[in-house]
MMTF fields as JSON, N, C-alpha, C and O atoms, coordinates in Angstrom:
{
  "mmtfVersion": "1.0.0",
  "mmtfProducer": "UNKNOWN",
  "numBonds": 503,
  "numAtoms": 504,
  "numGroups": 126,
  "numChains": 1,
  "numModels": 1,
  "chainsPerModel": [1],
  "groupsPerChain": [126],
  "chainIdList": ["A"],
  "bondAtomList": [4, 2, 8, 6, 12, 10, 16, 14, 20, 18, 24, 22, 28, 26, 32, 30, 36, 34, 40, 38, 44, 42, 48, 46, 52, 50, 56, 54, 60, 58, 64, 62, 68, 66, 72, 70, 76, 74, 80, 78, 84, 82, 88, 86, 92, 90, 96, 94, 100, 98, 104, 102, 108, 106, 112, 110, 116, 114, 120, 118, 124, 122, 128, 126, 132, 130, 136, 134, 140, 138, 144, 142, 148, 146, 152, 150, 156, 154, 160, 158, 164, 162, 168, 166, 172, 170, 176, 174, 180, 178, 184, 182, 188, 186, 192, 190, 196, 194, 200, 198, 204, 202, 208, 206, 212, 210, 216, 214, 220, 218, 224, 222, 228, 226, 232, 230, 236, 234, 240, 238, 244, 242, 248, 246, 252, 250, 256, 254, 260, 258, 264, 262, 268, 266, 272, 270, 276, 274, 280, 278, 284, 282, 288, 286, 292, 290, 296, 294, 300, 298, 304, 302, 308, 306, 312, 310, 316, 314, 320, 318, 324, 322, 328, 326, 332, 330, 336, 334, 340, 338, 344, 342, 348, 346, 352, 350, 356, 354, 360, 358, 364, 362, 368, 366, 372, 370, 376, 374, 380, 378, 384, 382, 388, 386, 392, 390, 396, 394, 400, 398, 404, 402, 408, 406, 412, 410, 416, 414, 420, 418, 424, 422, 428, 426, 432, 430, 436, 434, 440, 438, 444, 442, 448, 446, 452, 450, 456, 454, 460, 458, 464, 462, 468, 466, 472, 470, 476, 474, 480, 478, 484, 482, 488, 486, 492, 490, 496, 494, 500, 498],
  "bondOrderList": [1, 1, 1, 1, 1, 1, 1, 1, 1, 1, 1, 1, 1, 1, 1, 1, 1, 1, 1, 1, 1, 1, 1, 1, 1, 1, 1, 1, 1, 1, 1, 1, 1, 1, 1, 1, 1, 1, 1, 1, 1, 1, 1, 1, 1, 1, 1, 1, 1, 1, 1, 1, 1, 1, 1, 1, 1, 1, 1, 1, 1, 1, 1, 1, 1, 1, 1, 1, 1, 1, 1, 1, 1, 1, 1, 1, 1, 1, 1, 1, 1, 1, 1, 1, 1, 1, 1, 1, 1, 1, 1, 1, 1, 1, 1, 1, 1, 1, 1, 1, 1, 1, 1, 1, 1, 1, 1, 1, 1, 1, 1, 1, 1, 1, 1, 1, 1, 1, 1, 1, 1, 1, 1, 1, 1],
  "groupList": [{"groupName": "THR", "atomNameList": ["N", "CA", "C", "O"], "elementList": ["N", "C", "C", "O"], "formalChargeList": [0, 0, 0, 0], "bondAtomList": [1, 0, 2, 1, 3, 2], "bondOrderList": [1, 1, 2], "singleLetterCode": "T", "chemCompType": "L-PEPTIDE LINKING"}, {"groupName": "ASN", "atomNameList": ["N", "CA", "C", "O"], "elementList": ["N", "C", "C", "O"], "formalChargeList": [0, 0, 0, 0], "bondAtomList": [1, 0, 2, 1, 3, 2], "bondOrderList": [1, 1, 2], "singleLetterCode": "N", "chemCompType": "L-PEPTIDE LINKING"}, {"groupName": "ARG", "atomNameList": ["N", "CA", "C", "O"], "elementList": ["N", "C", "C", "O"], "formalChargeList": [0, 0, 0, 0], "bondAtomList": [1, 0, 2, 1, 3, 2], "bondOrderList": [1, 1, 2], "singleLetterCode": "R", "chemCompType": "L-PEPTIDE LINKING"}, {"groupName": "ASP", "atomNameList": ["N", "CA", "C", "O"], "elementList": ["N", "C", "C", "O"], "formalChargeList": [0, 0, 0, 0], "bondAtomList": [1, 0, 2, 1, 3, 2], "bondOrderList": [1, 1, 2], "singleLetterCode": "D", "chemCompType": "L-PEPTIDE LINKING"}, {"groupName": "LYS", "atomNameList": ["N", "CA", "C", "O"], "elementList": ["N", "C", "C", "O"], "formalChargeList": [0, 0, 0, 0], "bondAtomList": [1, 0, 2, 1, 3, 2], "bondOrderList": [1, 1, 2], "singleLetterCode": "K", "chemCompType": "L-PEPTIDE LINKING"}, {"groupName": "MET", "atomNameList": ["N", "CA", "C", "O"], "elementList": ["N", "C", "C", "O"], "formalChargeList": [0, 0, 0, 0], "bondAtomList": [1, 0, 2, 1, 3, 2], "bondOrderList": [1, 1, 2], "singleLetterCode": "M", "chemCompType": "L-PEPTIDE LINKING"}, {"groupName": "GLN", "atomNameList": ["N", "CA", "C", "O"], "elementList": ["N", "C", "C", "O"], "formalChargeList": [0, 0, 0, 0], "bondAtomList": [1, 0, 2, 1, 3, 2], "bondOrderList": [1, 1, 2], "singleLetterCode": "Q", "chemCompType": "L-PEPTIDE LINKING"}, {"groupName": "ALA", "atomNameList": ["N", "CA", "C", "O"], "elementList": ["N", "C", "C", "O"], "formalChargeList": [0, 0, 0, 0], "bondAtomList": [1, 0, 2, 1, 3, 2], "bondOrderList": [1, 1, 2], "singleLetterCode": "A", "chemCompType": "L-PEPTIDE LINKING"}, {"groupName": "PRO", "atomNameList": ["N", "CA", "C", "O"], "elementList": ["N", "C", "C", "O"], "formalChargeList": [0, 0, 0, 0], "bondAtomList": [1, 0, 2, 1, 3, 2], "bondOrderList": [1, 1, 2], "singleLetterCode": "P", "chemCompType": "L-PEPTIDE LINKING"}, {"groupName": "LEU", "atomNameList": ["N", "CA", "C", "O"], "elementList": ["N", "C", "C", "O"], "formalChargeList": [0, 0, 0, 0], "bondAtomList": [1, 0, 2, 1, 3, 2], "bondOrderList": [1, 1, 2], "singleLetterCode": "L", "chemCompType": "L-PEPTIDE LINKING"}, {"groupName": "ILE", "atomNameList": ["N", "CA", "C", "O"], "elementList": ["N", "C", "C", "O"], "formalChargeList": [0, 0, 0, 0], "bondAtomList": [1, 0, 2, 1, 3, 2], "bondOrderList": [1, 1, 2], "singleLetterCode": "I", "chemCompType": "L-PEPTIDE LINKING"}, {"groupName": "VAL", "atomNameList": ["N", "CA", "C", "O"], "elementList": ["N", "C", "C", "O"], "formalChargeList": [0, 0, 0, 0], "bondAtomList": [1, 0, 2, 1, 3, 2], "bondOrderList": [1, 1, 2], "singleLetterCode": "V", "chemCompType": "L-PEPTIDE LINKING"}, {"groupName": "TYR", "atomNameList": ["N", "CA", "C", "O"], "elementList": ["N", "C", "C", "O"], "formalChargeList": [0, 0, 0, 0], "bondAtomList": [1, 0, 2, 1, 3, 2], "bondOrderList": [1, 1, 2], "singleLetterCode": "Y", "chemCompType": "L-PEPTIDE LINKING"}, {"groupName": "PHE", "atomNameList": ["N", "CA", "C", "O"], "elementList": ["N", "C", "C", "O"], "formalChargeList": [0, 0, 0, 0], "bondAtomList": [1, 0, 2, 1, 3, 2], "bondOrderList": [1, 1, 2], "singleLetterCode": "F", "chemCompType": "L-PEPTIDE LINKING"}, {"groupName": "GLU", "atomNameList": ["N", "CA", "C", "O"], "elementList": ["N", "C", "C", "O"], "formalChargeList": [0, 0, 0, 0], "bondAtomList": [1, 0, 2, 1, 3, 2], "bondOrderList": [1, 1, 2], "singleLetterCode": "E", "chemCompType": "L-PEPTIDE LINKING"}, {"groupName": "HIS", "atomNameList": ["N", "CA", "C", "O"], "elementList": ["N", "C", "C", "O"], "formalChargeList": [0, 0, 0, 0], "bondAtomList": [1, 0, 2, 1, 3, 2], "bondOrderList": [1, 1, 2], "singleLetterCode": "H", "chemCompType": "L-PEPTIDE LINKING"}, {"groupName": "TRP", "atomNameList": ["N", "CA", "C", "O"], "elementList": ["N", "C", "C", "O"], "formalChargeList": [0, 0, 0, 0], "bondAtomList": [1, 0, 2, 1, 3, 2], "bondOrderList": [1, 1, 2], "singleLetterCode": "W", "chemCompType": "L-PEPTIDE LINKING"}, {"groupName": "GLY", "atomNameList": ["N", "CA", "C", "O"], "elementList": ["N", "C", "C", "O"], "formalChargeList": [0, 0, 0, 0], "bondAtomList": [1, 0, 2, 1, 3, 2], "bondOrderList": [1, 1, 2], "singleLetterCode": "G", "chemCompType": "PEPTIDE LINKING"}, {"groupName": "CYS", "atomNameList": ["N", "CA", "C", "O"], "elementList": ["N", "C", "C", "O"], "formalChargeList": [0, 0, 0, 0], "bondAtomList": [1, 0, 2, 1, 3, 2], "bondOrderList": [1, 1, 2], "singleLetterCode": "C", "chemCompType": "L-PEPTIDE LINKING"}, {"groupName": "SER", "atomNameList": ["N", "CA", "C", "O"], "elementList": ["N", "C", "C", "O"], "formalChargeList": [0, 0, 0, 0], "bondAtomList": [1, 0, 2, 1, 3, 2], "bondOrderList": [1, 1, 2], "singleLetterCode": "S", "chemCompType": "L-PEPTIDE LINKING"}],
  "groupTypeList": [0, 1, 2, 3, 4, 0, 5, 6, 7, 8, 9, 0, 7, 10, 11, 7, 12, 3, 0, 2, 13, 12, 14, 15, 9, 8, 2, 5, 13, 15, 1, 8, 7, 7, 10, 3, 16, 13, 2, 17, 14, 3, 4, 4, 7, 9, 7, 14, 10, 0, 7, 13, 2, 1, 17, 0, 9, 6, 17, 7, 12, 13, 10, 10, 7, 7, 2, 7, 11, 17, 9, 3, 18, 17, 8, 5, 19, 17, 13, 3, 1, 7, 5, 11, 3, 7, 7, 13, 13, 8, 3, 17, 2, 16, 4, 19, 1, 13, 9, 10, 1, 9, 17, 12, 17, 14, 8, 7, 4, 9, 13, 8, 2, 1, 8, 2, 9, 19, 13, 14, 14, 6, 18, 2, 10, 11],
  "groupIdList": [1, 2, 3, 4, 5, 6, 7, 8, 9, 10, 11, 12, 13, 14, 15, 16, 17, 18, 19, 20, 21, 22, 23, 24, 25, 26, 27, 28, 29, 30, 31, 32, 33, 34, 35, 36, 37, 38, 39, 40, 41, 42, 43, 44, 45, 46, 47, 48, 49, 50, 51, 52, 53, 54, 55, 56, 57, 58, 59, 60, 61, 62, 63, 64, 65, 66, 67, 68, 69, 70, 71, 72, 73, 74, 75, 76, 77, 78, 79, 80, 81, 82, 83, 84, 85, 86, 87, 88, 89, 90, 91, 92, 93, 94, 95, 96, 97, 98, 99, 100, 101, 102, 103, 104, 105, 106, 107, 108, 109, 110, 111, 112, 113, 114, 115, 116, 117, 118, 119, 120, 121, 122, 123, 124, 125, 126],
  "secStructList": [7, 7, 6, 6, 6, 6, 6, 1, 1, 1, 3, 3, 3, 7, 7, 3, 3, 3, 6, 6, 4, 4, 4, 1, 7, 6, 6, 6, 1, 1, 1, 6, 6, 6, 2, 2, 2, 2, 7, 1, 6, 6, 6, 2, 2, 2, 2, 2, 2, 2, 2, 2, 2, 2, 2, 2, 2, 2, 2, 2, 2, 2, 2, 2, 2, 2, 2, 2, 6, 6, 7, 3, 3, 3, 3, 3, 7, 1, 1, 7, 2, 2, 2, 2, 2, 2, 2, 2, 7, 6, 6, 1, 1, 3, 3, 3, 7, 7, 3, 3, 3, 3, 3, 7, 7, 7, 6, 6, 6, 1, 7, 7, 7, 7, 7, 7, 7, 7, 2, 2, 2, 2, 7, 7, 7, 7],
  "xCoordList": [11.979, 12.531, 11.903, 10.998, 12.509, 12.16, 13.059, 13.052, 14.503, 15.705, 15.778, 16.738, 14.925, 14.443, 13.648, 13.913, 12.576, 11.342, 11.819, 11.027, 13.265, 13.584, 14.343, 14.351, 15.102, 15.939, 15.378, 16.026, 14.015, 13.219, 12.235, 11.654, 12.101, 11.287, 11.948, 13.109, 11.166, 11.783, 12.352, 13.411, 11.794, 11.994, 11.601, 10.522, 12.517, 12.49, 13.32, 14.478, 11.864, 11.85, 12.455, 12.086, 13.371, 14.021, 13.119, 13.666, 11.931, 11.529, 12.456, 12.374, 13.149, 14.114, 13.51, 12.403, 14.149, 14.188, 15.158, 16.268, 14.733, 16.306, 16.07, 14.995, 17.117, 17.305, 17.558, 17.136, 18.006, 17.923, 17.159, 17.442, 15.785, 14.682, 14.262, 13.834, 14.482, 14.229, 15.143, 14.891, 16.268, 16.659, 15.777, 15.897, 15.125, 14.269, 12.689, 11.728, 12.627, 11.469, 11.446, 10.354, 12.448, 12.361, 11.154, 10.266, 11.58, 11.052, 9.998, 9.645, 9.642, 8.861, 7.55, 6.572, 7.576, 6.904, 6.5, 7.193, 5.033, 4.439, 4.997, 4.447, 6.026, 6.845, 8.328, 8.826, 8.889, 10.372, 11.354, 12.579, 10.611, 11.158, 11.476, 12.147, 10.57, 10.031, 11.573, 11.979, 12.109, 13.682, 14.112, 14.648, 13.771, 14.142, 13.765, 14.473, 12.619, 12.077, 13.204, 13.46, 13.634, 14.556, 15.994, 16.781, 16.407, 17.918, 18.459, 18.033, 19.842, 20.694, 20.65, 19.589, 21.629, 21.825, 20.979, 20.49, 20.666, 19.446, 18.16, 17.225, 18.08, 16.696, 16.747, 15.807, 17.655, 18.176, 16.808, 16.13, 16.626, 15.73, 14.095, 13.161, 14.086, 12.594, 12.377, 11.484, 13.614, 13.756, 13.86, 13.087, 14.75, 14.973, 13.317, 12.718, 12.436, 11.241, 9.989, 8.999, 10.286, 9.472, 9.885, 9.099, 10.99, 11.541, 10.982, 10.527, 11.09, 10.648, 9.407, 9.09, 8.673, 7.078, 6.56, 6.077, 6.846, 6.441, 7.073, 6.522, 8.207, 8.468, 7.751, 7.333, 7.52, 6.45, 5.089, 4.299, 4.897, 3.467, 3.976, 3.553, 4.846, 5.178, 5.111, 4.758, 5.549, 5.88, 4.347, 4.295, 3.126, 2.076, 1.433, 0.826, 1.747, 1.14, 1.615, 0.995, 2.641, 3.334, 2.925, 2.88, 2.477, 2.098, 0.685, 0.052, -0.039, -1.41, -1.51, -2.269, -0.847, -0.155, 0.083, -0.611, 1.163, 1.626, 0.716, 0.764, -0.548, -1.324, -2.422, -3.028, -2.958, -3.787, -3.484, -4.413, -2.296, -1.662, -1.637, -1.027, -2.193, -1.97, -0.336, 0.184, -0.111, 1.117, 0.953, 0.202, 1.391, 1.692, 2.682, 3.807, 2.743, 3.2, 3.836, 2.95, 4.968, 5.492, 6.328, 7.555, 5.728, 6.678, 7.049, 6.389, 8.168, 8.931, 9.876, 10.673, 9.708, 10.72, 11.459, 11.668, 11.965, 12.99, 14.423, 14.77, 15.02, 16.224, 17.26, 17.223, 18.31, 19.51, 19.599, 19.853, 19.261, 19.006, 20.392, 20.67, 21.161, 22.783, 23.527, 24.294, 23.023, 23.735, 23.397, 24.1, 21.888, 21.38, 21.832, 22.228, 21.835, 22.054, 23.735, 24.068, 24.482, 25.907, 25.965, 26.621, 25.245, 25.218, 24.769, 25.445, 23.472, 22.869, 22.644, 21.953, 23.032, 23.447, 24.469, 24.261, 25.662, 26.646, 27.369, 28.508, 26.444, 26.755, 26.32, 26.682, 25.29, 24.671, 22.861, 21.806, 22.946, 22.153, 20.832, 20.031, 20.571, 19.64, 18.986, 19.978, 18.183, 17.82, 16.78, 15.877, 17.187, 15.94, 15.104, 15.556, 13.734, 12.567, 12.055, 11.998, 11.763, 11.051, 11.628, 12.15, 11.503, 11.587, 10.302, 9.29, 10.207, 8.829, 8.963, 9.013, 9.052, 9.207, 7.591, 6.491, 8.234, 6.813, 7.462, 8.539, 5.942, 5.964, 4.289, 3.145, 4.724, 3.197, 3.186, 3.666, 2.41, 2.863, 1.731, 0.735, 2.515, 1.422, 0.33, 0.49, -0.834, -2.349, -1.88, -1.563, -1.549, -1.247, -0.354, -0.771, 0.953, 1.835, 1.028, 1.417, 0.167, 0.144, -0.719, -1.558, -0.451, -1.174, -2.286, -2.209, -3.569, -4.817, -4.731, -4.004, -5.211, -5.406, -5.623, -6.09, -5.185, -5.119, -5.964, -6.138, -6.79, -7.916, -7.667, -6.491, -8.449, -8.517, -9.243, -10.379, -8.892, -9.336, -10.319, -9.896, -11.582, -12.941, -12.669, -12.255, -12.98, -13.157, -13.205, -12.337, -14.093, -13.798, -13.405, -13.697, -12.523, -11.015, -9.569, -8.602, -9.782, -8.58, -8.593, -7.484, -9.8, -9.888, -10.141, -10.062, -10.317, -11.302, -11.062, -10.016, -12.708, -13.349, -13.199, -14.22, -12.305, -12.052, -12.614, -12.453],
  "yCoordList": [25.763, 24.299, 24.222, 24.995, 23.133, 23.324, 23.599, 24.337, 23.413, 24.257, 25.723, 26.332, 26.371, 27.755, 28.104, 28.986, 27.066, 27.671, 27.596, 27.976, 27.059, 26.659, 27.699, 28.067, 28.06, 29.151, 30.33, 31.273, 30.512, 31.597, 31.651, 32.703, 30.653, 30.753, 31.204, 30.866, 32.198, 32.577, 31.503, 31.684, 30.575, 29.098, 27.619, 27.133, 27.204, 25.621, 24.546, 24.485, 23.582, 22.708, 21.572, 21.247, 20.884, 19.526, 18.327, 17.683, 18.194, 16.784, 15.455, 14.465, 15.294, 14.382, 13.458, 13.762, 12.335, 11.229, 10.887, 10.936, 10.27, 10.011, 8.602, 8.115, 7.862, 6.714, 5.962, 4.814, 6.427, 6.146, 6.494, 6.551, 6.794, 7.031, 6.711, 7.409, 5.366, 4.469, 4.394, 3.65, 5.154, 5.327, 6.437, 6.462, 7.076, 7.806, 6.89, 7.445, 6.037, 5.114, 4.823, 4.845, 4.627, 4.769, 5.443, 5.002, 6.812, 7.799, 8.867, 10.013, 7.86, 8.657, 7.844, 8.453, 6.534, 5.789, 4.801, 4.701, 4.157, 3.576, 2.436, 1.702, 1.651, -0.123, 0.473, 0.738, 0.64, 1.195, -0.046, 0.031, -1.104, -2.139, -2.31, -3.077, -1.131, -1.078, -1.035, -1.73, -0.45, 0.044, -1.212, -1.048, -2.546, -3.599, -4.089, -4.867, -3.692, -3.83, -3.426, -3.962, -2.397, -1.566, -1.688, -1.331, -2.079, -1.847, -3.279, -4.339, -2.891, -4.118, -4.269, -4.272, -4.377, -4.573, -5.638, -5.408, -6.854, -7.381, -6.603, -6.997, -5.656, -4.975, -3.59, -3.331, -3.061, -2.023, -1.46, -0.48, -2.437, -2.012, -2.084, -1.505, -2.81, -2.283, -0.723, 0.11, -0.749, 0.692, 1.78, 2.737, 1.649, 2.757, 2.632, 3.644, 1.486, 1.464, 2.343, 2.97, 2.211, 2.688, 4.432, 5.312, 4.582, 5.984, 6.668, 7.805, 5.93, 6.767, 7.411, 8.601, 6.209, 5.84, 7.352, 8.391, 6.999, 8.302, 9.317, 10.35, 9.411, 11.281, 11.683, 12.838, 10.722, 11.411, 11.723, 12.553, 11.168, 11.344, 13.079, 14.138, 13.048, 14.272, 15.612, 16.783, 14.954, 16.09, 16.583, 17.447, 15.537, 15.686, 16.798, 17.855, 16.248, 17.095, 18.575, 19.456, 18.744, 19.981, 20.698, 21.887, 20.3, 21.018, 21.091, 21.786, 20.556, 20.916, 22.307, 23.275, 22.067, 22.726, 24.622, 25.611, 24.549, 25.664, 26.02, 27.219, 25.2, 26.03, 26.487, 27.433, 25.785, 26.293, 27.928, 28.73, 28.228, 29.38, 30.244, 31.312, 29.903, 30.51, 30.625, 31.477, 29.584, 29.569, 28.915, 27.941, 29.205, 28.275, 27.076, 27.526, 25.64, 24.769, 23.917, 23.311, 23.686, 23.414, 21.942, 22.01, 20.817, 19.748, 19.263, 19.483, 18.604, 18.114, 16.757, 16.769, 15.834, 14.973, 15.057, 16.201, 13.973, 13.801, 14.776, 15.297, 14.946, 16.087, 15.017, 13.852, 15.778, 14.859, 14.609, 15.463, 12.968, 13.437, 13.275, 14.055, 12.364, 12.472, 13.671, 13.944, 14.578, 15.776, 16.718, 17.607, 16.412, 17.403, 16.748, 17.468, 15.653, 14.976, 15.371, 15.782, 15.405, 15.528, 16.992, 17.181, 18.004, 19.281, 19.349, 19.722, 18.868, 19.361, 18.146, 18.362, 17.063, 15.903, 14.993, 13.787, 15.536, 14.71, 13.903, 13.491, 13.571, 12.745, 11.065, 10.034, 11.328, 10.299, 10.054, 9.916, 10.06, 9.719, 9.838, 8.907, 11.359, 12.014, 11.72, 11.282, 11.774, 11.374, 12.306, 12.688, 12.601, 13.782, 12.737, 11.607, 13.035, 12.488, 13.513, 13.023, 14.754, 15.693, 16.904, 17.071, 17.699, 19.201, 20.013, 19.511, 21.304, 22.098, 23.264, 23.921, 23.718, 25.553, 25.991, 25.449, 27.28, 27.842, 29.269, 29.826, 29.512, 30.996, 31.788, 31.368, 32.918, 33.053, 33.578, 34.504, 32.499, 32.534, 33.4, 33.827, 33.513, 34.709, 33.68, 32.46, 34.361, 33.452, 33.548, 32.365, 33.823, 34.073, 32.636, 31.609, 32.731, 31.707, 30.307, 29.448, 29.803, 28.463, 28.354, 29.117, 26.995, 26.091, 25.546, 25.348, 25.265, 25.021, 23.733, 23.054, 22.988, 21.776, 21.107, 21.518, 20.023, 18.652, 18.011, 18.154, 17.077, 16.182, 15.209, 14.848, 14.671, 13.48, 12.583, 12.894, 11.222, 9.729, 10.174, 10.881, 9.779, 9.444, 7.882, 6.826, 8.094, 7.766, 5.705, 4.933, 5.402, 4.494, 3.899, 2.82, 4.966, 4.536, 4.338, 3.621, 5.15, 4.682, 3.949, 3.677, 3.497, 3.195, 0.906, 0.247, 0.598, -0.153, -0.92, -1.39, -0.964, -1.583, -2.692, -3.229, -3.762, -5.109, -5.556, -6.735],
  "zCoordList": [-11.546, -11.119, -9.515, -9.199, -8.434, -6.875, -6.713, -5.728, -7.289, -6.406, -6.732, -6.261, -7.454, -7.991, -6.502, -5.685, -6.479, -5.634, -4.187, -3.325, -3.745, -2.888, -2.043, -0.869, -3.415, -3.019, -2.969, -2.514, -3.445, -3.363, -2.006, -1.741, -1.294, -0.221, 0.694, 0.926, 1.469, 2.994, 3.85, 4.451, 3.915, 4.478, 4.16, 3.822, 4.324, 4.179, 5.202, 5.615, 5.416, 6.703, 6.113, 4.984, 6.727, 6.182, 7.128, 8.023, 6.826, 7.18, 7.831, 7.104, 8.822, 8.765, 9.837, 10.28, 10.304, 11.492, 11.943, 11.413, 13.564, 14.179, 14.11, 14.462, 13.63, 12.865, 14.7, 14.841, 15.548, 17.016, 18.127, 19.324, 17.289, 18.268, 19.523, 20.442, 19.396, 20.322, 21.427, 22.375, 21.387, 22.524, 23.619, 24.844, 23.005, 24.286, 24.433, 24.967, 24.111, 24.371, 26.274, 26.844, 26.897, 27.904, 28.751, 29.479, 28.272, 28.983, 28.237, 28.514, 27.069, 26.452, 25.98, 25.547, 26.077, 25.775, 27.404, 28.417, 27.077, 28.793, 28.633, 29.453, 27.87, 28.216, 28.171, 27.077, 29.112, 28.83, 28.372, 28.268, 28.143, 27.512, 25.568, 24.878, 25.297, 23.871, 23.39, 22.458, 23.871, 23.612, 22.628, 21.532, 23.231, 22.687, 21.541, 20.902, 21.161, 20.071, 18.775, 17.697, 19.372, 17.691, 18.016, 17.139, 18.993, 19.319, 19.218, 19.678, 18.255, 17.77, 16.342, 15.719, 15.882, 14.258, 13.743, 12.637, 14.338, 13.607, 13.589, 12.891, 14.229, 14.272, 13.061, 12.311, 13.089, 12.244, 11.522, 11.833, 10.422, 9.41, 9.794, 9.24, 10.704, 11.472, 12.01, 11.854, 12.704, 13.184, 12.059, 12.077, 11.141, 9.844, 9.646, 10.008, 9.098, 8.279, 9.76, 9.382, 11.174, 11.913, 12.022, 12.373, 11.711, 11.654, 10.568, 10.436, 9.993, 8.429, 8.522, 8.496, 8.655, 8.964, 9.794, 9.345, 10.923, 11.917, 11.738, 12.117, 11.215, 10.643, 9.578, 9.502, 8.589, 7.258, 8.035, 7.585, 8.976, 9.573, 10.46, 9.995, 11.651, 11.912, 10.773, 10.919, 9.763, 8.777, 7.688, 6.813, 8.247, 7.343, 8.694, 8.52, 9.823, 11.132, 11.179, 11.776, 10.572, 10.439, 9.675, 9.992, 8.408, 7.092, 7.437, 6.641, 8.434, 8.909, 9.982, 9.998, 10.48, 11.595, 10.624, 10.86, 9.673, 8.97, 8.292, 8.017, 7.688, 6.814, 7.439, 6.936, 8.872, 9.721, 10.278, 10.378, 10.561, 10.672, 9.385, 9.431, 8.357, 7.189, 6.088, 5.369, 6.415, 5.481, 4.204, 4.157, 3.435, 2.304, 2.17, 2.384, 1.886, 1.824, 0.704, 0.102, 0.259, -1.231, -0.619, -0.548, -0.248, 0.497, -0.991, -2.007, -0.893, -1.964, -1.593, -0.655, -2.288, -2.455, -3.677, -4.081, -4.452, -5.333, -5.288, -6.347, -4.382, -4.179, -4.099, -4.495, -3.416, -3.327, -1.539, -0.69, -1.315, -0.061, 0.711, 1.622, 0.375, 0.894, 1.142, 2.065, -0.217, 0.25, 1.068, 1.548, 1.265, 2.478, 3.682, 4.598, 3.805, 5.063, 4.87, 5.982, 4.3, 4.449, 5.124, 6.148, 4.491, 4.908, 6.681, 7.639, 6.62, 7.871, 8.742, 9.738, 8.59, 9.709, 9.606, 9.475, 9.662, 8.997, 9.952, 9.728, 11.477, 11.997, 11.697, 12.265, 10.433, 10.029, 10.98, 10.361, 12.132, 12.829, 12.331, 12.25, 11.902, 11.51, 9.642, 9.059, 8.947, 7.734, 7.603, 8.347, 6.331, 5.528, 5.223, 5.033, 5.146, 4.574, 3.145, 2.017, 3.386, 2.666, 3.138, 4.241, 2.264, 2.238, 2.356, 1.865, 2.994, 2.887, 2.991, 4.031, 1.606, 1.491, 2.366, 2.473, 2.867, 3.629, 3.321, 3.109, 3.45, 3.228, 2.631, 2.807, 1.976, 1.567, -0.082, -0.736, -0.288, -2.204, -2.476, -1.892, -4.039, -5.129, -5.199, -5.199, -5.26, -5.409, -6.877, -6.751, -8.098, -9.526, -9.505, -10.04, -8.795, -8.755, -8.34, -9.131, -7.517, -7.106, -7.752, -8.23, -7.792, -9.019, -8.195, -6.982, -9.119, -8.507, -7.948, -8.673, -6.831, -6.224, -7.511, -8.573, -7.157, -8.411, -7.908, -6.698, -8.657, -8.911, -7.721, -7.695, -6.712, -5.88, -6.161, -6.52, -6.111, -6.177, -5.038, -4.123, -5.084, -4.596, -3.62, -4.098, -2.399, -1.46, -1.86, -1.455, -2.47, -3.106, -4.191, -4.706, -4.539, -5.526, -4.645, -4.904, -3.637, -2.898, -1.668, -1.208, -0.91, -0.095, -0.286, -1.322, 0.598, 0.931, 2.113, 2.561, 2.693, 3.901, 4.15, 3.719, 4.769, 5.034, 5.979, 6.292]
}
């Protein structure tokens, strides 16, 4: 099971996102007024989906970097996010997105790569 794999992994990373990331925009983004794009109760949904999307991209970069240094990665969703958030992010500001088990897998136990859709099947040029 995924739980067993996680318990056996040398390290499990929690890829999470900061629901108030926009508080850092005045010093991290070229337009200091960008904070107002996300700040406020009426913009909470936009801030949440933006944080989730960008956190997912950062998680993908993390996987690429880990694999570049020879680590095997087992990304997983389908876990109890609320339980993970309560244990690791109790103030509620950060929310878990997905988990990544990291280590050096045993080649005999690693799954072969699944088939991939062709470019034409998964992309449209418009």
